[in-house]
MDAnalysis code that builds the backbone (N, CA, C; Angstrom):
import MDAnalysis as mda
import numpy as np

u = mda.Universe.empty(531, n_residues=177, atom_resindex=np.repeat(np.arange(177), 3), trajectory=True)
u.add_TopologyAttr("name", ["N", "CA", "C"] * 177)
u.add_TopologyAttr("resid", np.arange(1, 178))
u.add_TopologyAttr("resname", ["GLY", "LYS", "GLN", "SER", "PRO", "ILE", "HIS", "LEU", "LEU", "PHE", "ARG", "ILE", "THR", "GLY", "LYS", "ARG", "ASN", "PHE", "LEU", "ASP", "THR", "SER", "LEU", "SER", "PRO", "GLY", "HIS", "THR", "LEU", "ILE", "MET", "ALA", "GLU", "THR", "PHE", "LYS", "GLN", "TYR", "ASN", "ILE", "PHE", "ILE", "ALA", "SER", "PRO", "GLY", "ASP", "VAL", "ALA", "GLU", "GLU", "ARG", "GLU", "ILE", "ILE", "ARG", "GLN", "THR", "CYS", "SER", "LYS", "LEU", "ASN", "SER", "ASN", "PRO", "LEU", "VAL", "GLU", "GLY", "LYS", "GLU", "PHE", "HIS", "LEU", "LYS", "ALA", "LEU", "GLY", "TRP", "GLU", "ASP", "GLU", "ILE", "PRO", "GLY", "ALA", "GLY", "ASP", "PRO", "GLN", "GLU", "ILE", "ILE", "ASN", "ARG", "LEU", "ALA", "ALA", "LYS", "CYS", "ASP", "LEU", "PHE", "LEU", "CYS", "LEU", "PHE", "HIS", "ARG", "ARG", "PHE", "GLY", "SER", "PRO", "THR", "ALA", "SER", "LYS", "ASN", "SER", "GLY", "THR", "LEU", "GLU", "GLU", "PHE", "LEU", "GLY", "ALA", "TYR", "ASP", "ARG", "TRP", "LYS", "ARG", "GLY", "LYS", "LYS", "PRO", "HIS", "ILE", "MET", "LEU", "TYR", "PHE", "ARG", "LYS", "ILE", "VAL", "GLY", "VAL", "SER", "ALA", "ALA", "ASP", "LEU", "LYS", "ASN", "GLU", "GLN", "PHE", "MET", "LYS", "VAL", "LEU", "ASN", "PHE", "LYS", "GLU", "LYS", "VAL", "GLN", "GLU", "GLU", "ARG", "LEU"])
u.atoms.positions = np.array([
    [96.361, 139.357, 117.677],
    [96.654, 139.368, 117.776],
    [97.849, 138.254, 116.204],
    [98.251, 137.335, 116.834],
    [99.493, 137.692, 116.370],
    [99.409, 136.094, 115.178],
    [98.967, 136.774, 113.895],
    [98.607, 135.240, 113.090],
    [99.756, 134.740, 112.271],
    [99.654, 132.943, 111.867],
    [100.493, 133.565, 111.135],
    [100.716, 132.697, 109.767],
    [101.090, 132.945, 109.026],
    [101.477, 133.324, 107.226],
    [100.254, 131.503, 106.927],
    [99.790, 131.394, 106.091],
    [99.523, 130.708, 105.378],
    [100.190, 129.646, 103.915],
    [100.676, 128.642, 103.965],
    [101.278, 128.297, 102.946],
    [101.325, 127.021, 101.843],
    [99.864, 127.173, 100.798],
    [99.749, 126.409, 99.828],
    [100.457, 126.592, 98.951],
    [100.616, 125.220, 98.652],
    [101.279, 125.011, 97.442],
    [100.652, 124.165, 96.339],
    [100.098, 124.305, 94.938],
    [99.739, 124.222, 94.068],
    [101.134, 123.696, 93.196],
    [100.224, 122.077, 91.994],
    [101.479, 121.841, 91.414],
    [100.261, 121.142, 90.572],
    [100.523, 121.278, 89.647],
    [99.665, 121.246, 87.968],
    [100.144, 121.331, 86.751],
    [100.384, 120.635, 85.798],
    [101.276, 120.025, 85.712],
    [102.462, 121.054, 85.065],
    [103.148, 119.922, 85.933],
    [104.771, 121.027, 85.846],
    [104.717, 122.174, 86.036],
    [104.158, 122.720, 86.661],
    [104.280, 123.358, 86.714],
    [104.283, 124.051, 88.874],
    [105.401, 124.913, 89.477],
    [104.652, 124.443, 90.855],
    [104.759, 126.233, 91.028],
    [104.092, 126.017, 91.710],
    [103.543, 128.044, 92.031],
    [103.075, 127.744, 93.742],
    [103.361, 129.111, 93.864],
    [103.490, 129.589, 95.737],
    [102.932, 130.155, 95.941],
    [101.416, 130.778, 96.869],
    [101.284, 131.660, 97.276],
    [101.472, 131.526, 98.751],
    [101.960, 132.485, 99.232],
    [101.868, 132.946, 100.212],
    [100.865, 134.425, 101.409],
    [99.856, 134.457, 101.420],
    [99.474, 134.535, 101.838],
    [98.963, 135.306, 103.718],
    [99.173, 136.050, 103.829],
    [99.736, 136.751, 105.153],
    [98.408, 136.740, 105.617],
    [98.263, 137.149, 106.733],
    [96.260, 137.049, 107.256],
    [96.097, 138.550, 107.899],
    [96.981, 139.343, 107.990],
    [97.536, 140.252, 108.011],
    [97.032, 141.378, 107.322],
    [95.906, 142.889, 107.160],
    [95.149, 142.866, 106.443],
    [96.392, 144.221, 105.367],
    [96.427, 143.653, 104.870],
    [96.576, 144.704, 103.801],
    [98.339, 143.634, 102.939],
    [98.898, 143.097, 103.394],
    [99.160, 142.447, 103.582],
    [99.287, 141.439, 102.307],
    [100.038, 140.823, 101.299],
    [99.498, 139.508, 100.315],
    [100.811, 139.959, 99.481],
    [101.869, 138.740, 99.289],
    [102.972, 138.244, 98.250],
    [102.556, 137.816, 98.028],
    [102.603, 137.360, 96.303],
    [102.695, 136.205, 95.567],
    [103.707, 136.750, 94.605],
    [104.114, 134.744, 95.046],
    [105.566, 134.618, 93.806],
    [104.862, 133.764, 93.017],
    [105.645, 133.756, 92.131],
    [104.851, 131.962, 91.420],
    [106.595, 132.105, 90.420],
    [106.640, 130.683, 90.850],
    [107.872, 129.848, 89.889],
    [107.693, 128.716, 88.776],
    [108.631, 128.323, 87.411],
    [108.142, 128.255, 86.583],
    [108.726, 126.780, 86.752],
    [109.105, 125.360, 86.781],
    [109.515, 124.705, 86.164],
    [109.493, 123.844, 85.325],
    [110.727, 123.081, 85.226],
    [109.930, 122.179, 84.027],
    [110.622, 120.662, 84.224],
    [109.718, 119.564, 84.804],
    [109.905, 118.469, 85.447],
    [110.150, 117.197, 84.306],
    [111.400, 117.182, 83.929],
    [111.886, 115.715, 83.080],
    [111.330, 114.754, 83.765],
    [110.431, 114.017, 82.839],
    [110.454, 112.312, 82.967],
    [111.278, 110.869, 82.851],
    [112.528, 110.878, 84.328],
    [112.839, 109.572, 84.161],
    [112.306, 108.623, 83.704],
    [112.260, 107.800, 82.806],
    [111.372, 106.230, 83.494],
    [113.485, 105.450, 83.221],
    [113.125, 104.490, 84.088],
    [113.551, 103.468, 84.190],
    [112.937, 101.911, 84.181],
    [113.503, 101.143, 82.931],
    [113.508, 100.572, 82.201],
    [113.722, 98.983, 83.078],
    [113.632, 98.197, 83.125],
    [115.170, 96.989, 83.410],
    [113.978, 95.603, 84.329],
    [114.275, 94.498, 83.837],
    [114.210, 93.516, 84.188],
    [114.071, 93.200, 86.283],
    [113.558, 92.514, 87.163],
    [113.710, 92.825, 88.438],
    [115.266, 92.194, 89.199],
    [116.186, 92.022, 88.306],
    [117.293, 92.252, 89.212],
    [118.763, 92.538, 89.061],
    [118.125, 93.868, 88.756],
    [118.877, 95.329, 88.424],
    [118.471, 96.142, 90.108],
    [117.727, 95.290, 90.972],
    [116.966, 97.059, 91.528],
    [117.438, 97.391, 92.586],
    [118.839, 97.555, 93.162],
    [119.845, 98.054, 93.512],
    [120.376, 99.785, 92.454],
    [119.554, 99.244, 91.486],
    [120.900, 100.526, 90.192],
    [119.797, 100.744, 90.369],
    [118.451, 100.636, 90.112],
    [117.146, 101.533, 90.318],
    [117.000, 102.618, 91.752],
    [116.690, 101.828, 92.215],
    [117.283, 102.783, 93.845],
    [118.347, 104.077, 93.152],
    [119.670, 103.372, 93.549],
    [120.748, 104.481, 92.914],
    [119.742, 105.346, 91.455],
    [118.990, 105.385, 90.912],
    [118.841, 106.389, 90.029],
    [117.944, 107.130, 90.911],
    [116.769, 106.579, 91.589],
    [116.107, 106.936, 92.156],
    [116.797, 108.340, 93.395],
    [117.372, 107.672, 94.065],
    [118.860, 108.615, 95.223],
    [118.836, 109.752, 94.730],
    [119.812, 109.451, 93.117],
    [120.073, 110.753, 92.682],
    [119.787, 111.600, 92.354],
    [118.165, 111.470, 91.473],
    [117.486, 112.221, 90.627],
    [116.817, 113.404, 92.279],
    [116.942, 112.459, 93.111],
    [116.329, 113.257, 94.882],
    [117.508, 114.057, 95.531],
    [119.017, 114.139, 95.249],
    [119.633, 114.149, 95.962],
    [119.785, 115.199, 94.973],
    [119.507, 115.368, 93.576],
    [119.924, 116.463, 92.034],
    [118.991, 117.453, 92.569],
    [117.706, 117.141, 93.005],
    [116.371, 118.115, 92.782],
    [117.055, 119.198, 94.129],
    [117.742, 118.137, 95.686],
    [118.131, 118.789, 96.917],
    [119.277, 119.913, 96.824],
    [120.408, 119.737, 96.055],
    [121.055, 119.978, 95.421],
    [121.217, 121.742, 95.254],
    [121.619, 122.312, 96.467],
    [121.788, 123.828, 96.842],
    [122.925, 124.747, 94.781],
    [123.250, 123.936, 94.542],
    [123.601, 123.841, 92.937],
    [122.648, 124.384, 92.276],
    [121.728, 123.209, 92.602],
    [119.691, 123.141, 90.869],
    [119.627, 123.182, 91.676],
    [118.748, 122.920, 93.088],
    [117.659, 123.727, 93.633],
    [116.836, 125.519, 94.494],
    [116.295, 125.385, 92.857],
    [115.952, 126.187, 92.831],
    [115.766, 126.551, 91.286],
    [116.842, 126.058, 90.272],
    [116.885, 126.073, 89.210],
    [115.570, 126.769, 88.731],
    [115.013, 125.426, 87.253],
    [114.049, 126.321, 86.377],
    [113.679, 124.133, 85.771],
    [114.376, 123.163, 86.216],
    [113.596, 121.947, 86.199],
    [114.004, 121.192, 87.686],
    [113.269, 119.818, 87.229],
    [112.835, 118.963, 88.127],
    [112.899, 117.487, 87.805],
    [113.984, 116.200, 87.820],
    [113.922, 115.387, 88.284],
    [112.940, 114.408, 88.460],
    [112.130, 113.682, 87.439],
    [111.608, 112.982, 88.256],
    [111.013, 111.247, 88.219],
    [111.339, 110.693, 88.395],
    [112.331, 109.132, 88.086],
    [111.003, 108.254, 88.404],
    [110.929, 107.781, 87.097],
    [109.800, 107.051, 87.430],
    [110.005, 105.319, 86.305],
    [108.775, 104.311, 87.348],
    [109.489, 102.623, 86.556],
    [108.051, 102.298, 86.928],
    [107.764, 100.454, 86.673],
    [107.041, 99.888, 86.053],
    [107.059, 99.736, 87.790],
    [106.822, 100.190, 89.221],
    [106.352, 100.132, 90.222],
    [105.540, 101.547, 91.228],
    [105.790, 101.970, 89.974],
    [105.342, 103.521, 89.761],
    [103.911, 103.126, 89.628],
    [103.075, 102.639, 88.813],
    [102.311, 102.340, 87.863],
    [101.770, 101.754, 89.574],
    [99.853, 102.302, 89.411],
    [99.256, 101.567, 89.448],
    [98.212, 100.909, 89.222],
    [98.143, 99.834, 89.661],
    [97.033, 97.904, 88.591],
    [95.497, 99.080, 88.205],
    [95.563, 98.231, 87.641],
    [93.936, 99.349, 86.667],
    [94.013, 98.143, 85.951],
    [92.677, 97.679, 85.471],
    [91.831, 96.882, 84.115],
    [93.010, 96.616, 82.235],
    [92.745, 95.735, 82.781],
    [93.761, 95.654, 80.755],
    [95.110, 95.492, 81.548],
    [95.810, 95.116, 80.293],
    [96.690, 94.685, 80.412],
    [98.020, 95.408, 80.628],
    [98.446, 94.385, 82.237],
    [99.963, 95.481, 82.792],
    [100.855, 95.950, 82.108],
    [100.849, 95.693, 80.841],
    [102.510, 95.660, 80.205],
    [100.727, 96.992, 79.434],
    [100.630, 96.937, 78.561],
    [100.219, 98.511, 77.932],
    [99.722, 100.383, 79.297],
    [99.584, 98.977, 80.939],
    [99.385, 100.584, 81.674],
    [101.325, 100.916, 81.341],
    [102.174, 100.558, 82.311],
    [103.554, 100.712, 81.496],
    [104.710, 101.371, 80.770],
    [103.843, 100.883, 79.489],
    [103.607, 101.295, 77.733],
    [102.796, 102.577, 78.047],
    [102.347, 103.109, 78.599],
    [101.705, 104.893, 78.643],
    [102.957, 105.158, 79.861],
    [103.131, 104.918, 80.710],
    [104.232, 105.189, 81.698],
    [104.913, 106.425, 80.739],
    [106.160, 105.065, 80.237],
    [107.535, 104.365, 79.328],
    [107.075, 106.287, 78.783],
    [105.511, 106.032, 78.075],
    [105.904, 106.969, 76.289],
    [105.860, 108.760, 76.764],
    [105.389, 109.427, 78.072],
    [105.313, 109.753, 79.169],
    [106.753, 110.981, 79.470],
    [107.814, 109.807, 78.846],
    [109.414, 110.073, 79.324],
    [110.301, 111.420, 78.701],
    [110.910, 111.967, 78.901],
    [111.473, 113.268, 78.496],
    [113.197, 111.851, 78.427],
    [113.774, 111.136, 79.580],
    [114.871, 110.783, 79.235],
    [114.181, 109.162, 79.287],
    [115.130, 107.973, 78.377],
    [114.612, 106.960, 78.585],
    [115.927, 105.883, 79.198],
    [115.699, 105.966, 80.148],
    [117.202, 105.010, 80.351],
    [117.139, 103.566, 80.660],
    [117.607, 102.373, 79.848],
    [117.327, 100.271, 80.382],
    [118.243, 100.362, 80.633],
    [118.263, 99.439, 81.669],
    [119.000, 98.813, 82.525],
    [118.914, 97.093, 82.547],
    [120.459, 96.504, 82.066],
    [119.969, 95.056, 82.156],
    [121.146, 94.521, 82.893],
    [121.569, 93.440, 83.173],
    [122.849, 92.470, 83.285],
    [121.682, 91.193, 83.558],
    [121.903, 90.010, 84.026],
    [122.011, 88.633, 84.082],
    [120.039, 88.308, 83.667],
    [119.184, 88.988, 84.390],
    [117.291, 88.569, 83.876],
    [116.961, 89.760, 82.287],
    [116.475, 89.147, 81.308],
    [115.973, 89.905, 80.328],
    [114.995, 90.420, 81.041],
    [114.173, 89.130, 81.564],
    [112.890, 90.067, 81.874],
    [111.718, 89.019, 81.578],
    [110.030, 89.272, 81.884],
    [109.293, 88.335, 81.833],
    [108.386, 88.691, 80.366],
    [108.400, 87.961, 79.568],
    [107.233, 88.598, 78.498],
    [105.961, 88.573, 78.339],
    [106.105, 89.444, 77.428],
    [104.556, 90.070, 77.570],
    [103.817, 88.944, 76.327],
    [102.712, 89.955, 76.114],
    [101.306, 88.947, 75.224],
    [102.080, 89.049, 73.865],
    [103.478, 89.971, 72.852],
    [104.275, 90.846, 72.071],
    [104.963, 90.637, 72.484],
    [106.109, 90.828, 72.983],
    [107.164, 90.615, 73.275],
    [108.280, 89.517, 73.834],
    [109.587, 89.434, 73.821],
    [110.235, 88.599, 74.539],
    [110.201, 88.993, 76.146],
    [110.172, 90.357, 76.555],
    [109.663, 90.849, 77.571],
    [109.787, 92.066, 77.399],
    [108.900, 92.761, 78.781],
    [108.566, 93.790, 78.944],
    [109.873, 94.855, 79.229],
    [110.549, 94.783, 78.887],
    [111.920, 95.247, 79.140],
    [111.854, 95.489, 77.685],
    [112.633, 94.857, 76.869],
    [112.758, 95.145, 75.809],
    [110.991, 95.507, 74.955],
    [109.787, 95.565, 75.637],
    [108.883, 95.962, 75.023],
    [109.255, 97.712, 74.480],
    [109.737, 98.153, 76.205],
    [109.433, 99.605, 76.916],
    [110.535, 100.063, 75.587],
    [111.258, 99.527, 75.454],
    [112.717, 99.915, 74.873],
    [112.006, 100.301, 73.409],
    [111.421, 98.918, 73.175],
    [111.558, 98.724, 71.985],
    [110.009, 100.168, 71.261],
    [109.680, 100.571, 72.526],
    [108.077, 101.711, 72.115],
    [109.212, 102.931, 72.274],
    [110.246, 103.373, 73.057],
    [111.100, 104.363, 73.093],
    [112.354, 104.565, 71.880],
    [112.489, 103.521, 71.356],
    [113.376, 103.389, 70.532],
    [112.108, 103.952, 68.898],
    [110.718, 103.740, 68.422],
    [110.459, 103.910, 68.128],
    [110.120, 105.669, 67.932],
    [109.626, 105.933, 69.526],
    [109.335, 107.929, 69.822],
    [110.455, 108.552, 69.474],
    [111.542, 108.154, 69.481],
    [112.659, 108.361, 69.683],
    [112.755, 108.707, 67.344],
    [113.046, 107.286, 67.047],
    [113.185, 107.443, 65.513],
    [111.989, 108.694, 64.821],
    [110.315, 108.936, 65.485],
    [109.724, 109.915, 64.988],
    [109.840, 110.964, 65.005],
    [110.534, 111.738, 66.718],
    [110.414, 112.764, 67.579],
    [111.899, 113.059, 67.609],
    [112.351, 111.916, 67.745],
    [114.509, 112.433, 68.898],
    [113.825, 112.749, 70.021],
    [112.897, 111.544, 70.600],
    [112.150, 112.016, 72.052],
    [111.743, 111.006, 72.198],
    [111.806, 109.783, 73.326],
    [113.285, 110.923, 74.377],
    [114.104, 110.122, 74.434],
    [114.686, 110.738, 74.931],
    [116.354, 110.773, 75.252],
    [116.905, 109.143, 75.383],
    [117.509, 108.328, 74.709],
    [117.755, 107.228, 75.465],
    [119.203, 106.623, 76.506],
    [118.864, 106.028, 76.847],
    [120.315, 105.048, 77.393],
    [120.245, 103.871, 77.795],
    [121.458, 102.811, 77.230],
    [120.849, 101.539, 77.586],
    [122.118, 101.083, 78.209],
    [122.285, 100.382, 79.444],
    [123.136, 99.718, 80.212],
    [123.120, 98.436, 80.560],
    [123.811, 98.257, 80.323],
    [124.162, 96.555, 80.655],
    [126.046, 96.172, 82.255],
    [125.091, 95.744, 82.863],
    [125.845, 95.533, 83.945],
    [126.900, 94.667, 83.828],
    [128.085, 95.233, 84.774],
    [129.694, 94.225, 83.657],
    [129.388, 93.128, 84.429],
    [129.441, 92.076, 83.781],
    [129.669, 90.166, 84.363],
    [131.052, 90.327, 83.897],
    [131.148, 89.570, 86.265],
    [132.324, 88.847, 85.972],
    [131.895, 88.036, 86.169],
    [132.824, 87.318, 86.339],
    [132.683, 85.755, 86.248],
    [131.496, 84.764, 85.444],
    [131.482, 84.298, 84.453],
    [130.735, 83.659, 83.314],
    [130.606, 82.214, 83.060],
    [129.633, 81.028, 84.267],
    [129.763, 80.051, 83.924],
    [129.370, 79.600, 84.056],
    [129.382, 78.043, 83.607],
    [128.841, 76.746, 82.053],
    [127.115, 76.965, 81.954],
    [127.057, 77.175, 84.173],
    [124.716, 77.399, 84.220],
    [125.103, 78.357, 83.299],
    [125.560, 80.268, 83.258],
    [124.997, 80.725, 83.004],
    [125.032, 80.601, 81.301],
    [125.501, 79.669, 80.630],
    [126.015, 79.743, 79.364],
    [124.803, 78.973, 78.855],
    [123.970, 78.467, 79.995],
    [122.953, 77.829, 79.390],
    [121.346, 77.918, 80.104],
    [121.734, 79.026, 81.082],
    [120.616, 80.513, 81.108],
    [119.899, 81.045, 80.586],
    [119.268, 80.549, 79.948],
    [117.776, 80.951, 78.696],
    [117.594, 82.528, 79.368],
    [117.523, 83.390, 80.399],
    [117.851, 84.813, 80.628],
    [118.332, 85.743, 80.354],
    [119.986, 84.818, 80.669],
    [121.472, 85.246, 80.228],
    [121.591, 85.741, 79.265],
    [121.404, 84.214, 78.698],
    [121.575, 84.208, 76.734],
    [120.604, 85.071, 75.328],
    [119.445, 85.311, 77.098],
    [119.000, 86.874, 75.433],
    [119.210, 88.114, 76.645],
    [120.155, 88.467, 77.367],
    [120.366, 89.277, 77.740],
    [121.661, 89.295, 76.486],
    [122.638, 88.062, 76.699],
    [124.160, 88.931, 75.641],
    [123.776, 89.022, 74.890],
    [122.255, 88.329, 73.376],
    [122.143, 88.475, 72.294],
    [121.817, 89.526, 71.941],
    [120.576, 90.372, 73.305],
    [120.221, 91.626, 72.597],
    [121.685, 92.559, 72.522],
    [122.022, 92.620, 73.760],
    [124.088, 93.014, 73.554],
    [124.044, 92.900, 72.032],
    [124.460, 92.017, 71.804],
    [125.544, 91.731, 71.106],
    [124.553, 92.857, 69.356],
    [122.958, 92.848, 69.063],
    [122.807, 92.879, 68.387],
    [122.394, 94.552, 68.522],
    [122.462, 95.965, 69.023],
    [122.428, 97.053, 69.667],
    [124.107, 97.184, 69.424],
    [124.868, 95.777, 69.403],
    [125.908, 96.560, 69.664],
    [125.878, 96.594, 67.570],
    [126.152, 95.099, 66.679],
    [125.879, 94.986, 65.837],
    [125.115, 96.728, 64.922],
    [123.746, 96.670, 65.375],
    [122.595, 97.311, 64.787],
    [122.954, 99.051, 64.316],
    [124.421, 99.047, 65.869],
    [124.828, 100.887, 66.139],
    [123.549, 101.474, 67.298],
    [122.531, 100.425, 67.663],
    [121.312, 101.339, 68.175],
    [120.805, 102.608, 68.991],
])
């Protein structure tokens, strides 16, 4: 009788291997494709969820785009919500995930984020870690974005989170980070 091929997909440390074995005697085809996975870490407080999702969708669309599909790279967007909670300091777990990235995207709008044991926000801690790694080894590539703020009210100027974002933005611009 007719037997269908068995398709197995193995993912091992950033390499994708396809093994297509036909069950018909004497017919075996092995095709291997190696690719580089680029990890993109998205650091941000909770008020830019829409932008985070746009980044994830963009990576997915690029990976499946006919002009990119089959090339030797794959984009994987990662963020704090991708890490499974474990024992220990949650921020340390996130920091380890961020330390593995090739591209570090940092986004701010009106919130600076929740404080950690050592910094004013987890997002700041992640950014400073990425910046320290970049100074040592020119990796990861860092992209820092501040969402355009439309209409600043008197209440905004009294909002501690909002003022921390503005102060950080000013500091980054002054220091030309």
